[in-house]
C-alpha positions in Angstrom: -36.7 8.3 64.2 -37.3 7.5 68.1 -39.4 5.9 70.0 -41.8 7.0 73.3 -41.9 4.1 76.0 -42.8 1.3 74.3 -46.1 0.3 76.2 -45.9 -3.8 75.4 -43.4 -6.5 77.1 -40.4 -6.0 74.9 -37.7 -7.0 76.9 -34.6 -4.8 76.7 -32.4 -7.4 75.1 -35.2 -7.8 72.0 -35.5 -4.0 72.0 -31.3 -4.0 71.3 -31.8 -6.4 68.9 -34.4 -4.7 66.5 -32.6 -1.5 67.1 -29.3 -3.5 65.8 -31.6 -4.9 63.1 -32.8 -1.7 62.1 -29.4 -0.1 61.9 -28.7 -2.4 59.4 -26.3 -5.2 61.1 -27.7 -8.4 59.2 -26.9 -10.1 63.0 -25.5 -9.1 66.2 -22.1 -9.2 66.2 -19.5 -9.6 68.8 -16.5 -7.4 69.2 -12.8 -8.3 68.8 -10.9 -8.0 71.9 -8.7 -5.2 70.4 -8.0 -4.3 74.2 -6.0 -7.2 74.8 -4.3 -6.5 70.8 -0.6 -4.6 71.8 1.5 -4.5 68.3 3.9 -2.0 67.5 2.7 1.1 65.5 2.9 0.7 62.5 2.3 5.0 61.3 -0.4 7.3 60.0 -1.9 5.8 56.4 -4.3 9.0 56.3 -7.3 7.8 58.0 -9.4 10.0 59.8 -13.0 10.0 61.0 -14.8 13.9 60.2 -17.3 15.1 62.9 -20.0 14.6 60.8 -19.2 10.9 61.2 -17.5 10.1 58.1 -14.5 7.8 57.3 -11.8 9.3 55.1 -8.4 8.1 53.7 -6.4 11.1 52.0 -9.0 12.9 51.3 -11.2 10.5 49.3 -14.3 9.1 51.6 -14.9 5.7 52.1 -17.9 4.9 50.2 -18.2 1.5 51.8 -20.6 1.4 54.3 -19.6 -2.5 55.1 -16.1 -1.4 55.4 -16.5 1.5 57.5 -18.8 -1.0 60.2 -15.7 -3.3 60.1 -13.1 -0.5 60.7 -15.2 0.8 63.6 -15.2 -2.6 65.3 -10.3 -2.8 65.3 -10.9 1.0 66.6 -9.7 1.6 69.9 -9.0 4.5 71.3 -5.6 4.8 74.0 -4.6 7.8 76.2 -2.1 9.2 73.2 -5.0 9.2 70.5 -7.2 6.6 68.4 -6.2 3.6 66.2 -7.0 0.9 64.1 -5.8 -2.5 65.8 -5.4 -5.6 65.0 -3.3 -8.4 66.5 0.2 -7.5 64.1 -0.6 -4.2 63.4 -2.0 -0.3 64.8 -2.1 2.7 62.1 -3.4 6.1 63.6 -6.7 7.6 63.2 -7.6 10.6 63.4 -10.5 12.1 65.1 -12.1 14.9 64.3 -14.4 15.2 66.9 -15.6 11.6 68.4 -15.7 8.8 66.1 -19.2 7.6 65.8 -22.4 9.9 65.6 -25.7 9.1 67.9 -28.0 8.8 64.5 -31.1 8.0 67.0 -32.4 7.7 70.7 -35.2 5.6 71.8 -36.8 5.5 75.3 -37.7 1.7 77.2 -38.7 1.0 80.1 -37.2 -1.6 82.7 -37.4 -2.5 85.9 -39.3 0.2 86.7 -37.2 2.0 85.3 -36.8 4.5 81.8 -33.9 3.4 79.6 -32.7 5.3 77.0 -30.9 3.6 74.4 -28.3 5.8 71.5 -28.4 3.7 68.0 -24.8 5.3 66.3 -24.1 5.3 62.9 -21.9 2.4 62.9 -24.9 0.2 64.3 -24.1 0.1 67.9 -27.2 0.5 70.6 -26.2 1.3 73.9 -28.4 1.6 76.8 -27.2 5.0 78.7 -26.5 4.3 82.3 -23.3 4.1 84.6 -20.7 2.2 81.9 -22.1 4.4 78.8 -23.0 7.8 80.5 -23.6 10.4 78.3 -21.7 13.9 79.3 -22.4 16.8 77.8 -19.9 19.8 76.2 -20.7 23.5 75.9 -18.3 24.6 73.3 -16.8 28.6 74.8 -17.0 30.1 71.2 -20.0 30.2 70.3 -22.0 28.4 73.4 -23.5 25.7 71.7 -23.9 22.2 73.4 -22.3 18.7 72.1 -23.8 15.6 73.4 -22.1 12.5 73.8 -22.5 9.1 75.3 -20.0 6.7 75.8 -20.5 3.9 73.3 -17.2 1.0 74.0 -13.4 1.2 75.7 -13.4 5.4 76.2 -15.0 5.8 72.0 -18.0 8.2 72.0 -20.7 8.8 70.0 -21.6 12.6 69.7 -25.7 12.8 69.2 -26.6 14.3 66.0 -28.9 17.2 66.1 -32.2 15.3 65.4 -31.4 13.0 68.1 -30.1 15.4 70.4 -33.2 17.5 70.1 -35.5 14.1 70.7 -33.1 13.6 74.0 -33.9 17.1 75.3 -37.8 16.6 75.4 -37.4 14.0 77.6 -35.8 16.3 79.8 -37.2 17.7 83.1 -35.8 20.9 85.3 -34.1 19.5 88.1 -35.9 20.7 91.5 -34.2 24.0 92.8 -31.6 24.6 89.9 -31.8 26.0 86.5 -30.4 22.9 85.0 -32.2 20.1 82.6 -31.6 16.1 82.9 -33.5 13.4 81.9 -33.3 10.2 83.3 -32.1 6.3 82.0 -31.4 3.2 84.0 -32.0 4.9 87.5 -29.8 7.7 86.8 -30.1 11.5 85.9 -28.2 13.1 83.1 -27.4 16.9 82.6 -28.8 17.9 79.5 -28.8 21.8 79.7 -29.4 24.6 81.6 -33.1 26.3 81.3 -33.7 29.4 79.5 
């Protein structure tokens, strides 16, 4: 599932490409410029992304993974919600939690720093850094933490339980504090409190 810091000289870019292939992408994809498209809203056609990362329309689960991956490339988060956007259409997508699920975490050494990579259920691979920060939210009712990483354009992935456990195993207690954090790209990211 996840790898420790690789001792070989593989570059970060090569590792990202390898992880994308392992995630099922046939070739590196370029994302469409959804941030430049501003069509009029077309309404709600019953699309939803559930907490487990599954896509549904009118209560029927999408069965074709390639369709989910394609739609994920035209997903956009606006101030008033999530949308599938093309140059001519903009349809509502209800998102239960976050649109993506972080299913794998890996560590790599780059320029003397540990870099944590998160692979999503739709094949995105991001290095945790200032542009793709980790954040933790704790459910006020249950006390259960959920960890998120920004993937692109305000869209986030919530780490699946196994990926979260792997990430927490790399955490260190912060000096003089009752908190734990992980280092990535020269930045420390809080992941929780010590027991």
